[in-house]
GUPA-322610 format. One record per residue (C-alpha): z, x negated, y negated; residue in one letter. Coordinates in steps of 0.02 Angstrom, whole numbers, plus 50000, padded with zeros to 5 digits. Example, Ala and Ser with C-alpha at 12.3 -4.5 7.8 and 13.67 -1.06 7.14 Angstrom:
// GUPA-322610
     up   east  north  residuo
  50390  49385  50225        A
  50357  49316  50053        S
//
This chain:
// GUPA-322610
     up   east  north  residuo
  51239  50752  48102        M
  51240  50876  48242        E
  51407  50932  48311        K
  51451  50910  48492        T
  51498  51057  48595        C
  51516  51090  48781        S
  51432  51262  48763        L
  51243  51268  48762        L
  51181  51446  48768        V
  51011  51521  48710        H
  51031  51654  48582        F
  50895  51756  48501        D
  50931  51769  48316        K
  50799  51907  48290        G
  50928  52039  48253        T
  51094  51950  48219        P
  51255  52060  48217        A
  51324  52087  48045        L
  51497  52004  48016        A
  51567  52174  47973        N
  51523  52241  48142        E
  51598  52096  48234        I
  51750  52114  48123        K
  51769  52296  48164        E
  51757  52267  48349        A
  51885  52131  48341        L
  52009  52236  48253        E
  51999  52371  48386        G
  52108  52383  48542        H
  51961  52382  48670        D
  51963  52214  48761        D
  51782  52238  48821        V
  51720  52263  48637        A
  51822  52112  48582        K
  51736  52001  48723        V
  51564  52058  48663        D
  51606  52030  48476        A
  51678  51850  48518        M
  51519  51810  48618        K
  51416  51864  48465        K
  51523  51761  48347        A
  51507  51606  48456        V
  51314  51624  48470        M
  51297  51643  48285        L
  51403  51490  48252        L
  51304  51382  48374        L
  51144  51439  48280        N
  51202  51379  48111        G
  51294  51527  48037        E
  51466  51497  47957        T
  51553  51666  47963        L
  51708  51605  47862        P
  51774  51785  47842        Q
  51804  51804  48026        L
  51947  51676  48045        F
  52090  51771  47976        I
  52030  51922  48081        T
  52026  51817  48240        I
  52197  51748  48201        V
  52276  51923  48174        R
  52189  52022  48314        Y
  52123  51896  48446        V
  52263  51770  48456        L
  52394  51894  48525        P
  52272  51959  48658        S
  52327  51937  48837        E
  52151  51959  48914        D
  52098  51798  48993        H
  51907  51811  48946        T
  51958  51844  48765        V
  52072  51688  48772        Q
  51932  51580  48844        K
  51808  51641  48709        L
  51942  51607  48577        L
  51955  51426  48633        L
  51766  51408  48626        L
  51770  51474  48447        Y
  51902  51352  48398        L
  51806  51212  48475        E
  51649  51257  48370        I
  51723  51288  48198        I
  51751  51158  48064        D
  51934  51104  48066        K
  51920  50976  47924        T
  51862  50985  47743        D
  51723  50877  47667        S
  51849  50734  47644        K
  51906  50737  47820        G
  52073  50820  47790        K
  52138  50954  47907        I
  52113  51134  47838        L
  52281  51218  47798        P
  52240  51368  47904        E
  52235  51262  48063        M
  52423  51267  48064        I
  52411  51445  48128        L
  52313  51384  48271        I
  52445  51252  48321        C
  52583  51382  48352        Q
  52462  51486  48461        N
  52412  51330  48560        L
  52593  51287  48587        R
  52633  51463  48652        N
  52481  51448  48769        N
  52550  51281  48840        L
  52711  51367  48876        Q
  52626  51528  48943        H
  52691  51597  49112        P
  52510  51617  49168        N
  52441  51462  49246        E
  52258  51500  49198        Y
  52305  51512  49011        I
  52396  51341  49019        R
  52257  51264  49113        G
  52110  51319  48997        V
  52214  51265  48844        T
  52239  51095  48923        L
  52056  51082  48952        R
  52022  51136  48768        F
  52138  50998  48704        L
  52025  50866  48797        C
  51890  50910  48680        R
  51996  50909  48520        L
  51985  50752  48406        N
  52108  50799  48262        E
  52268  50704  48288        A
  52362  50814  48159        E
  52329  50968  48268        I
  52378  50876  48428        I
  52528  50787  48370        E
  52652  50941  48370        P
  52585  50984  48545        L
  52633  50823  48630        I
  52801  50880  48701        P
  52721  51041  48775        S
  52580  50932  48856        I
  52698  50811  48936        L
  52806  50949  48999        A
  52656  51018  49097        N
  52644  50851  49191        L
  52791  50910  49296        E
  52735  51089  49321        H
  52749  51159  49499        R
  52565  51213  49501        H
  52432  51075  49535        P
  52299  51159  49427        Y
  52404  51136  49272        I
  52464  50956  49325        R
  52277  50898  49346        R
  52222  50972  49179        N
  52378  50898  49093        A
  52332  50724  49151        V
  52156  50745  49084        L
  52228  50797  48916        A
  52341  50647  48910        V
  52195  50538  48948        M
  52091  50614  48813        A
  52226  50603  48682        I
  52262  50420  48729        Y
  52077  50373  48704        K
  52079  50440  48529        L
  52091  50308  48383        P
  52274  50357  48354        Q
  52307  50393  48540        G
  52414  50241  48572        E
  52536  50297  48431        Q
  52539  50478  48488        L
  52578  50432  48675        L
  52652  50259  48679        V
  52708  50258  48857        D
  52566  50368  48933        A
  52510  50239  49055        P
  52685  50215  49126        E
  52712  50403  49142        M
  52547  50430  49232        I
  52583  50287  49349        E
  52746  50358  49395        K
  52661  50530  49422        L
  52532  50446  49534        L
  52668  50381  49649        T
  52740  50558  49678        T
  52588  50671  49665        E
  52528  50760  49819        A
  52376  50856  49757        D
  52210  50760  49783        P
  52133  50819  49617        S
  52281  50780  49513        A
  52302  50612  49598        K
  52118  50576  49569        R
  52137  50620  49376        N
  52296  50513  49363        A
  52209  50363  49441        F
  52056  50388  49331        L
  52168  50390  49178        M
  52242  50219  49226        L
  52071  50151  49270        F
  52005  50203  49098        T
  52155  50166  48983        C
  52265  50039  49082        A
  52151  49949  49203        Q
  52287  49824  49265        E
  52404  49954  49317        R
  52261  50039  49412        A
  52216  49874  49502        V
  52404  49844  49544        N
  52423  50018  49617        Y
  52265  49999  49720        L
  52317  49827  49790        L
  52495  49890  49821        T
  52427  50033  49933        H
  52276  49934  50003        V
  52312  49992  50181        D
  52312  50175  50143        R
  52154  50185  50039        V
  52054  50262  50188        S
  52182  50403  50202        E
  52161  50451  50019        W
  52058  50604  49965        G
  51870  50594  49940        E
  51882  50612  49745        L
  52011  50470  49727        L
  51907  50353  49842        Q
  51758  50380  49731        M
  51855  50328  49577        V
  51924  50174  49678        V
  51741  50117  49708        L
  51703  50135  49522        E
  51853  50033  49486        L
  51805  49895  49608        I
  51632  49884  49530        R
  51694  49870  49356        K
  51826  49738  49403        V
  51704  49632  49507        C
  51571  49641  49374        R
  51698  49567  49252        A
  51766  49440  49373        N
  51657  49395  49518        K
  51786  49271  49587        G
  51896  49421  49643        E
  51768  49513  49742        K
  51834  49447  49912        G
  51991  49550  49916        K
  51899  49710  49865        Y
  51760  49692  49990        I
  51891  49721  50130        K
  51935  49892  50048        I
  51748  49940  50039        I
  51721  49896  50224        I
  51874  50000  50272        S
  51801  50147  50177        L
  51634  50139  50273        L
  51722  50231  50419        S
  51788  50376  50318        V
  51712  50549  50355        P
  51643  50588  50183        S
  51458  50555  50169        A
  51470  50538  49974        A
  51604  50405  49994        V
  51514  50301  50127        I
  51348  50308  50026        Y
  51437  50244  49866        E
  51522  50113  49983        C
  51358  50047  50041        A
  51288  50037  49867        G
  51445  49948  49800        T
  51435  49827  49942        L
  51257  49781  49910        V
  51285  49760  49723        S
  51436  49646  49753        L
  51383  49538  49901        S
  51230  49466  49980        S
  51314  49410  50137        A
  51213  49455  50297        P
  51370  49541  50362        T
  51388  49650  50202        A
  51207  49691  50197        I
  51198  49732  50386        K
  51347  49854  50365        A
  51266  49935  50214        A
  51101  49959  50307        A
  51192  50032  50458        N
  51281  50155  50340        T
  51108  50212  50267        Y
  51038  50234  50433        C
  51187  50343  50489        Q
  51167  50453  50331        L
  50978  50463  50366        L
  51010  50539  50542        L
  51167  50645  50499        S
  51114  50729  50331        Q
  51004  50880  50344        S
  50956  50888  50155        D
  50777  50816  50129        N
  50825  50751  49953        N
  50971  50651  50022        V
  50857  50574  50153        K
  50723  50530  50022        L
  50864  50445  49914        I
  50926  50353  50062        V
  50759  50291  50107        L
  50734  50223  49930        D
  50895  50124  49959        R
  50829  50061  50121        L
  50668  50012  50036        N
  50770  49910  49904        E
  50854  49822  50043        L
  50690  49784  50124        K
  50630  49700  49968        V
  50776  49582  49949        S
  50843  49562  50125        H
  50694  49585  50239        K
  50750  49467  50375        E
  50912  49577  50401        I
  50815  49741  50390        M
  50700  49687  50531        V
  50838  49720  50655        D
  50861  49901  50586        M
  50680  49951  50614        I
  50707  50066  50765        M
  50854  50158  50676        D
  50739  50187  50529        I
  50604  50251  50641        L
  50714  50394  50699        R
  50689  50471  50532        A
  50514  50529  50596        L
  50606  50671  50684        S
  50614  50755  50512        S
  50478  50891  50487        P
  50453  50843  50301        N
  50296  50740  50276        H
  50366  50647  50120        D
  50508  50581  50228        I
  50390  50530  50369        R
  50271  50447  50247        R
  50408  50345  50164        K
  50480  50298  50334        T
  50314  50235  50393        L
  50288  50132  50234        D
  50457  50044  50259        I
  50427  50013  50443        V
  50254  49942  50417        L
  50326  49800  50304        D
  50461  49760  50436        L
  50349  49733  50581        I
  50368  49564  50678        T
  50301  49500  50840        P
  50473  49538  50921        R
  50473  49725  50875        N
  50285  49768  50865        I
  50279  49835  51049        N
  50432  49950  51021        E
  50359  50012  50858        V
  50193  50047  50931        V
  50265  50135  51085        L
  50366  50248  50968        T
  50211  50290  50860        L
  50106  50326  51020        K
  50244  50455  51075        K
  50238  50534  50905        E
  50046  50548  50915        V
  50061  50640  51081        V
  50189  50760  51008        K
  50064  50814  50879        T
  49947  50873  51013        Q
  50058  51026  51044        S
  49997  51106  50889        G
  50172  51193  50864        E
  50184  51146  50676        L
  50061  51190  50539        E
  50035  51013  50472        K
  50015  50918  50636        D
  49844  50856  50583        G
  49906  50781  50429        E
  50058  50697  50519        Y
  49934  50630  50652        R
  49826  50558  50520        Q
  49978  50463  50447        M
  50025  50398  50624        L
  49841  50342  50656        I
  49841  50245  50486        Q
  50011  50169  50531        A
  49946  50116  50712        I
  49784  50049  50627        H
  49894  49936  50515        S
  49992  49876  50659        C
  49835  49830  50758        A
  49760  49733  50615        I
  49917  49632  50594        K
  49945  49609  50780        F
  49780  49620  50873        P
  49863  49604  51044        E
  49934  49785  51033        V
  49757  49860  50997        A
  49723  49878  51186        S
  49876  49989  51210        T
  49829  50112  51074        V
  49641  50119  51054        V
  49598  50221  51206        H
  49734  50353  51164        L
  49672  50364  50990        L
  49496  50389  51041        M
  49540  50560  51115        D
  49559  50620  50931        F
  49381  50576  50883        L
  49338  50765  50908        G
  49492  50817  50811        D
  49473  50974  50702        S
  49561  50874  50562        N
  49405  50781  50499        V
  49509  50657  50396        A
  49613  50617  50550        S
  49455  50595  50662        A
  49377  50482  50532        M
  49526  50368  50525        D
  49515  50350  50715        V
  49328  50306  50699        A
  49360  50178  50565        V
  49503  50105  50670        F
  49387  50088  50824        V
  49248  50010  50718        R
  49370  49879  50655        E
  49452  49849  50821        I
  49292  49828  50918        I
  49242  49691  50799        E
  49406  49599  50791        T
  49446  49615  50978        N
  49287  49561  51073        P
  49383  49577  51241        K
  49395  49771  51212        L
  49209  49795  51171        R
  49155  49848  51345        V
  49299  49976  51376        S
  49283  50046  51198        I
  49095  50073  51209        I
  49117  50154  51384        T
  49250  50271  51316        R
  49151  50315  51164        L
  48991  50362  51256        L
  49100  50467  51368        D
  49183  50565  51225        T
  49041  50563  51102        F
  48989  50748  51144        Y
  49159  50802  51085        Q
  49135  50748  50903        I
  49096  50898  50788        R
  49099  50811  50616        S
  48947  50736  50536        A
  49045  50592  50452        R
  49128  50544  50619        V
  48962  50561  50716        C
  48883  50436  50585        S
  49022  50306  50606        C
  49018  50328  50796        A
  48828  50307  50803        L
  48839  50148  50701        W
  48962  50076  50823        I
  48853  50121  50974        I
  48698  50041  50881        S
  48794  49877  50844        E
  48899  49849  51000        Y
  48794  49911  51148        C
  48734  49743  51197        L
  48708  49738  51393        S
  48557  49833  51475        L
  48663  49969  51547        S
  48755  49999  51383        E
  48591  50014  51283        V
  48517  50136  51412        E
  48677  50238  51418        S
  48680  50244  51222        G
  48499  50308  51216        I
  48537  50436  51356        S
  48698  50500  51271        T
  48604  50527  51105        I
  48462  50615  51191        K
  48584  50737  51283        Q
  48674  50772  51118        C
  48506  50810  51031        L
  48455  50932  51172        G
  48275  50981  51223        D
  48131  50950  51103        L
  48059  51021  50992        P
  48194  51073  50879        F
  48099  51231  50832        Y
  47938  51321  50889        M
  47819  51409  50772        A
  47799  51598  50794        S
  47627  51664  50834        E
  47652  51815  50726        E
  47714  51700  50590        G
  47548  51629  50557        D
  47470  51804  50531        A
  47610  51881  50434        N
  47702  51794  50289        D
  47832  51932  50283        S
  47881  51898  50462        S
  47903  51718  50415        K
  48020  51765  50277        K
  48118  51885  50381        S
  48142  51755  50515        Q
  48190  51628  50381        Q
  48330  51747  50319        V
  48386  51776  50492        N
  48403  51598  50531        S
  48511  51535  50386        I
  48629  51652  50297        T
  48740  51533  50196        V
  48679  51384  50095        S
  48774  51289  49958        S
  48751  51140  49849        K
  48889  51035  49773        R
  48912  50871  49696        P
  48972  50726  49804        A
  49060  50570  49745        I
  48982  50409  49805        L
  49082  50246  49845        A
  49042  50181  49667        D
  49100  50332  49581        G
  48933  50407  49537        T
  48879  50579  49583        Y
  48743  50640  49707        A
  48691  50817  49754        T
  48749  50860  49929        Q
  48676  51016  50013        S
  48760  51112  50152        A
  48704  51255  50252        A
  48791  51359  50389        S
  48682  51426  50526        E
  48705  51596  50595        T
  48587  51695  50710        A
  48427  51594  50730        F
  48273  51690  50794        S
  48222  51630  50963        P
  48044  51626  50907        L
  48082  51496  50768        T
  48216  51382  50830        V
  48255  51329  51003        V
  48422  51400  51063        S
  48571  51297  50991        T
  48723  51337  51096        T
  48872  51217  51124        L
  48792  51150  51276        T
  48645  51092  51185        S
  48739  50954  51094        G
  48840  50917  50944        N
  48701  50817  50851        L
  48582  50963  50873        R
  48693  51088  50795        S
  48729  50975  50649        L
  48544  50936  50620        L
  48500  51125  50623        L
  48618  51154  50478        T
  48509  51036  50374        G
  48611  50877  50383        D
  48469  50757  50370        F
  48578  50613  50313        F
  48644  50616  50494        L
  48468  50638  50553        G
  48427  50467  50469        A
  48574  50386  50551        V
  48521  50452  50726        V
  48350  50381  50690        A
  48415  50205  50640        C
  48535  50205  50790        T
  48390  50248  50912        L
  48281  50117  50827        T
  48414  49977  50836        K
  48446  50023  51027        L
  48259  50011  51063        V
  48247  49844  50974        L
  48391  49783  51072        R
  48322  49851  51233        L
  48167  49748  51204        A
  48279  49590  51205        E
  48379  49632  51368        V
  48252  49729  51471        Q
  48128  49622  51565        P
  48010  49766  51606        S
  47888  49800  51459        K
  47843  49968  51533        S
  48018  50026  51525        E
  48031  49976  51340        V
  47868  50061  51295        N
  47933  50218  51387        K
  48096  50217  51286        A
  48001  50178  51125        T
  47884  50331  51156        T
  48030  50444  51188        Q
  48123  50386  51032        V
  47973  50406  50925        L
  47952  50588  50991        L
  48133  50621  50938        I
  48114  50542  50765        I
  47948  50637  50733        V
  48028  50799  50792        S
  48169  50771  50660        M
  48044  50739  50527        L
  47943  50892  50568        Q
  48107  50996  50568        L
  48137  50929  50393        G
  47975  50965  50328        Q
  47960  51140  50400        S
  47997  51302  50309        S
  48121  51369  50432        F
  48267  51278  50350        L
  48322  51335  50174        P
  48294  51167  50096        H
  48182  51026  50149        P
  48231  50848  50199        I
  48289  50738  50047        D
  48180  50596  49999        N
  48305  50458  50046        D
  48327  50524  50221        S
  48140  50545  50235        N
  48105  50368  50184        D
  48228  50301  50308        R
  48155  50399  50455        I
  47982  50346  50404        V
  48037  50165  50404        L
  48106  50179  50581        C
  47937  50247  50641        I
  47848  50099  50559        R
  47972  49972  50630        L
  47950  50046  50812        L
  47761  50048  50791        C
  47754  49872  50722        N
  47914  49773  50749        P
  47912  49602  50661        G
  48038  49462  50693        E
  48101  49459  50519        E
  48135  49641  50515        L
  48217  49638  50690        K
  48334  49499  50631        K
  48381  49609  50482        I
  48417  49760  50587        W
  48504  49677  50727        L
  48602  49540  50643        Q
  48617  49565  50457        S
  48707  49734  50470        C
  48841  49656  50583        R
  48862  49503  50464        E
  48886  49620  50319        S
  49020  49715  50409        F
  49111  49555  50459        V
  49103  49500  50274        Q
  49175  49669  50223        M
  49326  49647  50342        L
  49351  49468  50272        A
  49359  49534  50095        D
  49480  49667  50148        K
  49591  49542  50229        Q
  49581  49426  50085        L
  49637  49570  49964        R
  49783  49608  50077        E
  49836  49431  50079        T
  49825  49421  49892        E
  49931  49582  49873        E
  50069  49511  49987        L
  50074  49347  49886        K
  50087  49455  49724        A
  50225  49557  49799        K
  50322  49404  49853        A
  50461  49360  49734        Q
  50430  49196  49646        V
  50587  49110  49585        S
  50606  48944  49494        H
  50760  48850  49463        A
  50787  48751  49301        Q
  50803  48565  49330        P
  50981  48563  49249        D
  51046  48713  49340        D
  51213  48690  49428        L
  51213  48690  49615        I
  51378  48701  49709        D
  51380  48612  49882        F
  51450  48736  50006        Y
  51515  48602  50131        H
  51614  48516  49991        L
  51709  48676  49941        K
  51887  48721  49982        S
  51894  48861  50112        R
  52072  48904  50106        K
  52110  49086  50113        G
  51925  49140  50118        M
  51862  49265  50244        S
  51705  49244  50342        Q
  51619  49372  50227        L
  51667  49267  50073        E
  51602  49107  50153        L
  51436  49194  50192        E
  51428  49260  50014        D
  51456  49084  49945        E
  51306  49023  50049        V
  51194  49158  49991        Q
  51242  49130  49806        D
  51208  48950  49822        D
  51035  48987  49897        L
  50997  49108  49756        K
  51050  48978  49628        R
  50951  48841  49702        A
  50791  48949  49704        T
  50814  49022  49539        G
  50841  49200  49589        E
  50983  49224  49463        F
  50876  49173  49314        T
  50773  49301  49223        K
  50601  49231  49195        E
  50535  49225  49018        G
  50679  49328  48944        D
  50679  49242  48776        D
  50491  49238  48755        A
  50481  49422  48800        N
  50612  49468  48677        K
  50529  49382  48533        L
  50368  49472  48582        N
  50447  49642  48576        R
  50539  49630  48408        I
  50465  49755  48279        L
  50501  49750  48091        Q
  50549  49922  48031        L
  50576  49885  47842        T
  50507  49777  47714        G
  50577  49610  47657        F
  50609  49678  47480        S
  50705  49833  47537        D
  50897  49835  47501        P
  50921  49861  47694        V
  50821  49754  47812        Y
  50798  49826  47991        A
  50709  49763  48148        E
  50712  49836  48323        A
  50700  49759  48493        Y
  50621  49884  48609        V
  50664  49884  48793        T
  50565  50004  48906        V
  50650  50034  49078        N
  50545  50166  49173        H
  50627  50330  49111        Y
  50724  50255  48963        D
  50680  50169  48802        I
  50820  50075  48720        V
  50804  50030  48541        L
  50919  49889  48487        D
  50908  49901  48298        V
  50981  49760  48186        T
  51025  49824  48011        V
  51064  49699  47873        I
  51141  49742  47702        N
  51049  49633  47582        R
  51148  49699  47425        T
  51310  49653  47346        K
  51379  49826  47371        E
  51463  49913  47517        T
  51350  50042  47595        L
  51436  50197  47650        Q
  51387  50332  47782        N
  51237  50225  47827        L
  51143  50320  47966        C
  50992  50286  48070        L
  50892  50444  48080        E
  50761  50447  48215        L
  50635  50578  48267        A
  50501  50568  48407        T
  50330  50636  48438        M
  50256  50660  48614        G
  50354  50679  48770        D
  50491  50580  48702        L
  50673  50637  48679        K
  50816  50563  48580        L
  50973  50568  48693        V
  51103  50551  48556        E
  51096  50524  48369        R
  51182  50364  48308        P
  51343  50382  48208        Q
  51373  50340  48028        N
  51429  50165  47977        Y
  51506  50074  47830        T
  51420  49909  47795        L
  51498  49776  47695        A
  51398  49668  47571        P
  51273  49553  47655        E
  51335  49601  47830        S
  51236  49662  47977        S
  51264  49796  48115        K
  51183  49820  48287        Q
  51138  50003  48318        I
  51081  50064  48489        K
  50980  50214  48514        A
  50927  50284  48688        N
  50768  50390  48711        I
  50712  50482  48864        K
  50528  50475  48924        V
  50465  50619  49028        S
  50277  50580  49054        S
  50148  50437  49042        T
  50077  50454  48871        E
  50076  50358  48702        T
  50226  50415  48601        G
  50284  50375  48422        V
  50459  50355  48358        I
  50485  50364  48170        F
  50628  50392  48055        G
  50733  50338  47906        N
  50890  50239  47853        I
  51001  50344  47741        V
  51153  50277  47652        Y
  51269  50305  47503        E
  51338  50183  47374        T
  51499  50199  47269        S
  51395  50185  47106        N
  51262  50316  47150        V
  51306  50493  47200        L
  51137  50527  47279        E
  51091  50465  47454        R
  50961  50330  47466        T
  50825  50347  47595        V
  50719  50200  47667        I
  50567  50257  47772        V
  50545  50150  47930        L
  50387  50090  48006        N
  50328  50192  48157        D
  50364  50126  48328        I
  50220  50156  48451        H
  50268  50167  48631        I
  50123  50084  48729        D
  50060  50170  48892        I
  50046  49996  48969        M
  50238  49995  48977        D
  50228  50139  49105        Y
  50080  50098  49219        I
  50062  49959  49344        S
  49916  49906  49456        P
  49914  49991  49630        A
  49803  49998  49783        V
  49728  50138  49881        C
  49589  50161  50001        S
  49411  50205  49948        D
  49426  50376  50039        A
  49592  50411  49944        A
  49514  50364  49781        F
  49362  50483  49808        R
  49480  50624  49865        T
  49587  50605  49710        M
  49430  50588  49600        W
  49367  50756  49662        A
  49537  50839  49649        E
  49592  50782  49477        F
  49538  50901  49335        E
  49566  50792  49178        W
  49424  50676  49133        E
  49404  50571  48979        N
  49236  50485  48962        K
  49224  50332  48849        V
  49057  50258  48799        A
  49037  50070  48820        V
  49040  49990  48648        N
  49075  49801  48656        T
  49007  49632  48591        V
  49037  49560  48769        I
  48865  49541  48853        Q
  48914  49491  49023        D
  48954  49638  49145        E
  49084  49541  49248        K
  49167  49473  49092        E
  49181  49647  49019        F
  49258  49713  49185        L
  49388  49578  49182        D
  49429  49616  49001        H
  49455  49801  49038        I
  49560  49760  49191        I
  49671  49649  49085        K
  49682  49765  48945        S
  49729  49919  49048        T
  49841  49832  49175        N
  49744  49910  49323        M
  49687  49850  49493        K
  49505  49834  49533        C
  49472  49919  49707        L
  49290  49862  49719        T
  49276  49708  49830        A
  49227  49545  49746        P
  49075  49525  49856        S
  49010  49694  49791        A
  49020  49624  49613        L
  48924  49464  49645        E
  48750  49434  49593        G
  48657  49464  49425        D
  48557  49626  49434        C
  48594  49699  49261        G
  48704  49837  49336        F
  48886  49844  49376        L
  48997  49988  49449        A
  49181  49969  49487        A
  49332  50076  49523        N
  49505  50033  49444        L
  49673  50111  49501        Y
  49844  50113  49428        A
  50012  50212  49455        K
  50135  50257  49332        S
  50324  50248  49349        V
  50328  50439  49369        F
  50212  50431  49517        G
  50052  50487  49421        E
  49888  50415  49473        D
  49763  50341  49352        A
  49582  50328  49409        L
  49444  50236  49308        V
  49262  50214  49352        N
  49168  50083  49251        L
  48975  50094  49251        S
  48877  49974  49142        T
  48695  49919  49123        E
  48625  49775  49021        K
  48492  49828  48898        Q
  48343  49734  48848        G
  48423  49672  48693        D
  48567  49593  48799        G
  48696  49721  48751        K
  48796  49827  48873        L
  48786  50011  48881        S
  48860  50145  49000        G
  49022  50243  49018        Y
  49210  50225  49073        I
  49272  50378  49148        R
  49458  50409  49167        I
  49530  50546  49282        R
  49707  50595  49309        S
  49808  50753  49358        K
  49891  50763  49182        T
  49806  50764  49017        Q
  49920  50641  48933        G
  49877  50491  49042        I
  49696  50520  49029        A
  49688  50531  48839        L
  49811  50386  48807        S
  49715  50272  48928        L
  49552  50321  48844        G
  49624  50280  48676        D
  49681  50109  48740        K
  49512  50069  48809        I
  49429  50121  48649        T
  49542  49997  48551        L
  49528  49854  48675        K
  49349  49858  48736        Q
  49280  49768  48581        K
  49329  49606  48665        G
  49369  49470  48537        G
  49423  49601  48408        A
  49560  49664  48523        A
//
């Protein structure tokens, strides 16, 4: 068994001091040397050394010392050493210590008295304490508050000992008397704590007697009062009415810690709207008044909890919560926006959007480093608002379109996606959005944003003027043709060609890109520098953004430009009555497309056009030369229909998530329901009446009942020993985020008394045993419940193993029974979560730990195998159901989950059906930490067999 001690100091035992050296230093008269020697002695004792020969030396030479540091170290030494023999009897030499402690308790120096009283709080031997009782009690009336407050703590510690009530029979009465006369806040708090711990009825009586003065008490005492109220109300819920008044009176005190605890206590005791509103108001005040970011994050967590259980009340607090956006910390801003977005209603949507618009405008100043990141958060929040309430889209869409040319590509891309969705869901805004987009298109500098904007132009330019403006805008952004001119000298001199090629492009790089299905593709990028005027036509800023991007070798964008122009020409043929105008536009577009194709196939760029882009551009040429009705229908209608289907799938997923989040409660048929209107209301305050109503509602809807508790308990019982073992043990494992609680039932199956029975546990992985269970004596055929707490620090599979050790009266040796291992499942830590495709790809590129598991299963259907993996890993499939439909023999899907520690788990499943009907492929897992990737991989390997799992 490990010994408890208040001192935990690292000490390197590489060169331990000899006991003789320490002894010599202690026998000297130099206090500095004594301090050093005492420190070495304490360190060695903490690291397992015994040093029995030092005790007499310390008694002779250290006890009489007047140095305060030496006396403090002496008390630490006395705390560590063994004071009893193997049979539990006090060692005779401890009598020498008693006299010294009595002298210290009567010492004229307040510090010596105080530290000695604190030392007595950690002393468990009643034989040593008993002769000191009169001196301890005398210190309760000392003039100095430092001594009085420590004397109260000593009295409390002694009274809590097994023999404490015999040693201090009238301690509660004495402390209550002291409490009425004490003026020092700390001493008063310790006295009330003693009553609260040892004589709760006296503490309650004192509190109710002085109920009008509670708000005037010190902060420390008020905190203990709140703890007392929580304890009393948990034991007797019927009495909470008189205590809630005390809590509400404390909400107006100046201490931030007290009002935070008040709000938490109020929420835990009452569900009345008045109480919840008071608690929410308190949290909002703390959110604005406290400067510490950690405090703000904790308060936001509390507000989030209130939002889940009391959403209708929190809706009224939405503007107060939004004021937290004034904090420069992005974590606070993100958490604030997450809470606010769940509280939006038709009543407050306009106010919320107006506030978000003001914040977006503030980010344009560029004063802060991370304005772009904050602007992206705001844009995503406005996007969510506009999807939920389409009527507000018109007030924000034009403001956000100013950021299409933002230097922060992610922010600009969010705007483009937002505009694309709004133009489809709000047909009334189509004309104004298209007009604004065509006016601001030249400002866009990102290829990704250009691609999205071009798709919008191609699908939503419907009238004649819009189509002509769209073609004209793209032509202006592409600049004059051709994109390059061949050098006359280049045909005659190959070296000149090479030098011009070197001058035209200086930086080129290739890197893997992650596609939407999680697979890889090679993406090339090149940065242009000084192009020779003989090879490439001048590319200045005035020549257009599309031209600049094309001349860097981005032919995916070139293919998007070609498709956009093709669609516009096809639509022009439908809305333009003049065939000559249509033919003219077709000719111009063909010239542009062919010029792009020539540029891609030329030797002036470091790498030629890729095959996919080449095929798409060639397809556009063929379609313009020979447009068929079926092809025109696909290009002009099917694309839009696919987009509409994608939005419908997205909306369906969001609806399902909301349903999953909603609390489903069921009441049992024979549950008791109290009728509020038939109850006696005598002596009940308005708050108590409201509380009764809320309790009735919860009881009626079954919110008080824990669903499936009994069944879950049976599933989580693990047998630790065999049925033939003399001691039978089984454990009920409860995993609660960062804690694992083992409730072990131990049964003595023999006819003998088992002595010193101990449950010895050890852990493997990131698990840590908090405290070792104590020894027990087990009567014949009796049982004992033993609890063990284990802390979890990361998401990975851990193992708990150990023994049961005991002694019997007949056998001198200890008997050891080895327990079965307890495997802590990773599934207890992770839960399904949702993120956007863009966020998934970003994390996939950033995370460095990957675990690749080959598909090896008897399941032959791809969709069935995917469902099996989702169920086995407790993850969420991010791939839309429409993308998984059909039977093509291939399937790729992305799965996502989040751990209780905030870690992300990403999984990409890619399978293919072979000729023999079996599935092949890989499941790739990525995470920021190694543990979750390996543990999840092991879980999938075990479970993917299907029926065998």
